[in-house]
N, C-alpha and C positions, 0 to 999 in steps of 0.2 A: 504494499499500498505506499503511495506517494506520501509523505508528510502533509498535513495541511500548515498551511504557513501560520506561526504563532503571531499572534497579535495581542495587544492590549485589550483585556476584557472590560470594556466598557460598559455602563448601565444599559447601553441598548442591547448589545452583544447579550449579556445576561438575560435579559428579557426574552430572546429568541430560544432560548433553553426550555422544554418542557418540564413544569412542575406538578407537584402531585395533583391530582384530580380536583376539579372544581366544577360545579354546575355550568354547562354551558349557558351563553346567553340564548333564550327562545326555548328552553325545555321546558315546557309548562303543559299541562293536563289540557288538551284540546278535543273537538267533537268534530273536527273536520276530516277527510279521507286517509291522514295518517294518525288519527287521535285514537281515543282510548278504545278496546274492544272488551269482551270478556277475558281474553288470555293475555293481553298487551297492555299496557299504559302507554307506550308510543307503538304504533303499528307499523310505523317507517323504521326499520331496523329490527322489527320484532323485540322489543325490550319487554321482557313478562313481569305480571304479576307474578309475586310468591303463592298467591292466593286466585284461583279464578274469582271473577267479579269484583276484583279490588280489593286490596290491601287498606286496613283501616286503623286507626287509634280511637280509643274512647276517651271519654272526659277525665277519666282516672290516669290518660297517659300510658295505658296499657293496650299493646299491638292486639286486635283481635278482640277486645275487651267488649264487656256487655251492658256498659254505661253511658249511655248515647247523651249528647249534648243537649237535647230536646227532644219530645216524644208528643205525637198525636194519633188517636184514632180517627181512621176514616171508616166510618160504616158504609155500607151499602145502601143506599138510596137512589130516588128520583131527584133530577135537576142537579145544579151546579151546585158545589161545595167549596167555600173558601177556606183556605187552611193556612194557619200560623204557626211558625215555630219560632220560639224567641231562642236565639242563635248568640246572645251578647257575650259569653265565656268565650265563644270560639273565635269570632270576629275579633275581640280583645287581643288574642292570643297573636292573631294575625297582625294587626295593627302595631303590636307592638314589637314584632318580629321575632317573638319568641319561639315560633312555630311557622314553618314555611307556608304560604298560601298556595296548596295544591287542590285545593277544592273539599266539597262537604260529599260524603256518599249518605246517599237515604236508603236504609234497608229494612226489610220487613222483620218485626220482632215475634219471637213465639208466643203465641196465647187464641184465643179462642178467635180471634179475627185472622184467618189464614187462606183470604184470597187475594185477589190481584186489584192495585188501585192504578189507575191511570192519569197522570198529570199531563196538563201542558206544557208544550216547551217553548223555547222563543222563535221556534218555526212555525209555533201556530198561526194560520189565518186570523184566529179572534185576539187580537190585541189585548184585549180587557183580560184574558186569562193567562198570559205569559208569566214567566215567573219574574220575581223582583226582590230585591233585598233592600229593606229601608232602614237607613242608620238615623238613629235621632241623638244629636250632640247635645252636651249640655248647656252649648250657648244659645241652645233654640233652634239651630238650622237644622236643615235635614237635608239627607243623600238620599235620592232613589236609583239603585243601580239595576241593569239588565246582564242576564248572565254572559260570560265573555265565552262558555261553554257549556253547553246542557246537552246530555246523552243518557243512554241507559245499556247495562253491560248485562248481554243475553248472551249465553252460550250456544244456543243454536245459530248464531251467527257469527261469522269470521270477520266480518267487516263493520266499520264504525256505523252506529247508528244514529250519530248526531242531526243527520238531517231531517229526522223524522218529525212530524207536528206534535208528539207526544212521548212521553216517559212512562215506565212501568214499573212497579216496585213489587215484588212478591218472594217467595220464598225461592225463586229462580231467575230473579232479576232486580238488579240494583242500580239506583238513578246517581248519577253524579253532576253534580253543578259547581262551575268555578267562577267568581266574580273579581274582578279586577278593581280593587281597593283604592279609593280615592285618597289624598294627603289629609292626614287627620288635621280636623279643625277642634282641636283641644280635646277634651275627655268625650269619651262615646257615654251615652246615656244607657241606649239599648240597639238592639239590632234584630228587624225581625225579618224572617225569611216566608213571603206569600206566593202559594201554589193555590192553582184551580185544578179540581178533579169531577169532570163532567158523568164519567164511567167508572164504576167499580164490578168488581166480578166476585162471585162466592159471595162471602161475608165481608169484604173488604179488607182492611188491615191497620195493624198497630204500627206505625212509621218510625224509626229512630233515625236522630242525624249525628253521623259521625265524621271525624276528620281524616279525608283523605292523606295516608304516607305512602307514597310510591316507593319500590326498594332502590332507588339511587340514594333517598335519606338516609339509609342503613348500609350503605354500600362502605367498604373501609378505603379511607386513604393510604392505607400502608404500600411503600413502593417496594416491590422486590428487586434489590440490587443483584448483580451479577458480576461476571470478570471485567466488563467494561468499567467499572469503579475502581479499578487499580489505575487506568490510565486517563488522567486528566484530559476531557475534549479530544479522548481517543487517540492521543498521542502515544506510537509506541504498540498500539495494541495489535498489529501486523505480526509481530513477533512473540505474541502469548503462545506457548506450544499448542494450546487448543484452538487456537484460530486457522481455519482453513485456508480463507481468502479475506481480505478487506481491500477496499476502493472509496474514494472520496473524490474521483472526476477531478481532479486538479491537472492533468496531464492534458496536452493538445492532442495527444493520440489516444485518450482514455479508454476507446472504443477497443483498442488493440489488446488491452489487458482482459478482455472478457473471452469468452468461447465463441461466442456465436453474436452477431449484431444483423439486424435485418436493415436494409437501405431503405426501406419503406416507412422507418422510424421517423417519427417527428420531435427530435431531441437534441439539444445542444446544451454544452457543457456552460453556465453563465455564472457572474459573480455580481452583476447588476440587473435590474429588470424593475424600474420605479413604475413604469406603467401598472404592472400587477401587483404593488405592494410588497416586492419581494425584499427581505432582510435576509442575509445569509446566515447559515448555520454557523459555518466555519470554511472560509474561502468558496470556491465554485461549488455550483452546486447543480444538477441534471436537471433542466427543465423541459417537461414532457408536454407537448400541446395534442388535445384531440380538436383537429379541424372540422368546422363546419360540413356537414355532409361525408365525413369520413368515418370508419371504425377504429382504425389502428393507431396508436400513438407512439407504444414501445414496444419492442421485442428485442430485448437483450438476456443474454442467457450464460451462467456458468456451471459446467458441464465437467463434472470430476474428472470423468476417464481422461478426458481430453487435456485435461490440467495434469495429466500424470499420476492420479490419486484414486485409491479404490473408492467404487462406490457406496455409499454406507447404507444403514438401515436407519439410524436417526441422525438428525442434524437439527440444530439450531439456525435459525437466520433472522437477523434485525436489518431494519434499514431505517431512516429519517424521512419523513413526508411531511410535506407542508402543501395544501390547498391553495392555489393561487387566488386573488381577489376575484377574478373573472369565474372560479369553477361553479358550475351551476349545472348541476345532473338532472335537469326539469323533464327528460323525455323516458329517459331507462337506466337502469343500472349497468354495469359493466365487470371488468376483470381488473385485478391488481397485482404487484407482485407475488409470487408463491413458490410451492415446492412442486416436482413432478418427475414422473417416469414415463415419458411417453413412449419412447423410444420411435418416433415418428411413426407409429403405427396407431394408437390409440390414446384416448382420453382427453379431446379437445375437438371441437369443430362439429359436435355431433357423431362423433366417431365412437361409439360405445363400448365400454370395459366390460370385460367378462373374466378378468382374475388373471389372465394370460397374456393380453394384448398391450396392456398398458395402463396408467393411471396418473391423476393429476389433482393437486390440491392447492389452487393458484388463491390469491385474495381477492376481492370482489368489493363493491360500491354498492350500495341501494340508491335507485330513484329518489330524489327530492321533489315533488310536484309542485308545479308553480302555484297551486291553490294554497298550500299549506306556508304562507306568508310567514309566519311566526319562525319558521324552521329555514329562511331562506339562506344563512351563514351556514348552517350544519350539514355533515354527511355523516351517515350511518356505515360502517364496514361488515364484512363477511369474509366466510369462505365458500369458494365454489368448486366443488368436488366430483370428479370421476373417479368412481370407486366399484367394487366388484358386484355390488347390491341396489345400483341403481336399476329403476325400472323403465325411464325412456332414454333415449339418446344422448340427451342434454345431461348436465351433471345437475347436483343437488346442491343447493344453498343450504349452510348452516350460519345462522348468525350469531354474531357476536355482542349476545346481549345479556353476559353474565353480570356485565356491570355498563355504567354509562360511560367510561371512559372510552368505549368505543364509538361515540358521535364525538366526531372533529369538527371544529370550526375550521373557515378558511382564515388565511394569513397568520398561523400558528406552527411551529415545529411539532412533531410528535414523534416518539420513537414506538415502531412497530415491529414485532416481535412474534416469531411462528416457530414452533418445535411440532417436527413430525417423527413418528416412529411408525415403520411398516409394520404391520401384523405377521404373526405366525402363518406361514401360508395355511390358507384355508379357514382360518380360526378368527373370530371378530373379536381381535385384540389389539388391533391397530389404535394408536393415540393421535389425537391432533389439539396442539394447544393456542393460544392466543394472549399476547399481552398489550396495551397501549401503557407507553410511560411507566412500566414497570407494574401495571396492574393488571391481572388475569380478567379477561374478557369472555373465552372461550375454552372450553375444555370438555373434549370429547373422547370416549376411550373404547368403544365398541365397534370400530371400523375394520372392515376387511376391503383392503386396497388390491390384494394380490393373492393369487394361489398356487404360485410357483417361486419357488426361490431365487429363479432366475431375473424377476423383477428387482430392483435396488430404487434407490435416491440416486436418479440420473442427473436431476440438472435443479438448479436455483434459478427460476423465472420470471426476470424481470417484466411483467406482460402489464401495460395498459392500454385496455380496449374498451371500446363503449358498444353494450348491446351484447346480445347474440347477433341480431340481424337489423336495428335500426342503428343510422348512422347519429353523430353528434348532432345536436339541432344548433348548435354554436360553438365558436371558438374557446376552449377553456384549458386550464393548464394546472398542472401540478408539478413539485419539485421533489426530487429524491437525492441523500446525501449519506455519507457515512455508512456504505453497507458492509456489514461483517457477516460472515458465515463461520459457525463454530461446533465444536463437538460438547460444548457444556454452555448453560445458559448466560446469555450476553448482558441483556439491562439495559437501562440507560446509561448513556455516557456521565462521566462525572463533569462537573462544571470547571 
């Protein structure tokens, strides 16, 4: 590896290094097409609830506790019912920032009222029945708020139900509402949630209000350090006995240091790119561009055998990734760097694997629909794998939803690491793991990549590709730097 230039670690340069995970801007519960469902609190990237139909904390602060902040009985009867919930203690927690505001969950409580209650949502054509949160301040002023999001979580649907004109609450359905609170006007006197119900089924229901607590609030900020922690800014890491290959794109002929480089790639080493708000990690980085109307941005490979090394059966691969200011996968997802053993036979491009002809486990990114405006600078990552148990000709997508660190912001550097251990031939004991900034985001341990010992880890494949078929709808770029391939966990570099 050519040493990166040694420069003064100015405050600006230090700010380019990834730190411990923090909630990305824009990560809130929503009711749009990437919003909350029965299984996921964020459908874009498939970030799962720990408990289907949503995770909650009760008034006592107990996870999945049974003490609601407010309760009301809604009995089955003719005509409209206007239901009021006094949610003052909950809103006070949000206003004081003692608890994050990810919304309130309305649940059916045990008891004689065990039917279904249907409330009108903010999408109802009946304006007078839409939900409202009224805040009464001690100075005599009032605030009336419409929901920023309202939906219901029903496990018979895989899609967000936030566009429906109603919300249902029953033993098999929870309603979720989130309000964006205004700046405080002194002390809060009372907060009241107003809901309207025109229809109840069975006996109606006893409804309790709980605070939504998404799994990312409970995610550990612990960073797992590796061999890179011994080498400040990766200086000298190429000499570590457990490092197989390291590269920083500093040489003018950087592509000759790799095993294979496609001339169709749209990639070049840069140290300045102010148009896309680029800030170097350390020296030059590889800028990769997906051009409008094109699919391929990068096809760059390190092949163990071509480098005179034995093909391993397990390997760690880390690189630094920065999505540029113009990165916007609004139409489709695509492929990212990963690990493979295709041998030019199978495991990519709809060439189905059977355990004997090849395999691959590239990284990937999910689409970010244009309608999800609150997510406009965030991208969720995944693995895209061709393995011996796939059912279709295309690969399977494995979401990196174990922790929210896999939700990346534009204009920030991230350490992306993948570990792959091939299975015992014919047995489902292969392992795939991924970390972002040293935090585990994916852990899968029951994979059958191969049925023969002839298949090994052939390649670390730096692939950037838009879609399966659909080309990029506009020009968008990303940057790659400080690639390391090793026999041991690498981890983020030391500042």
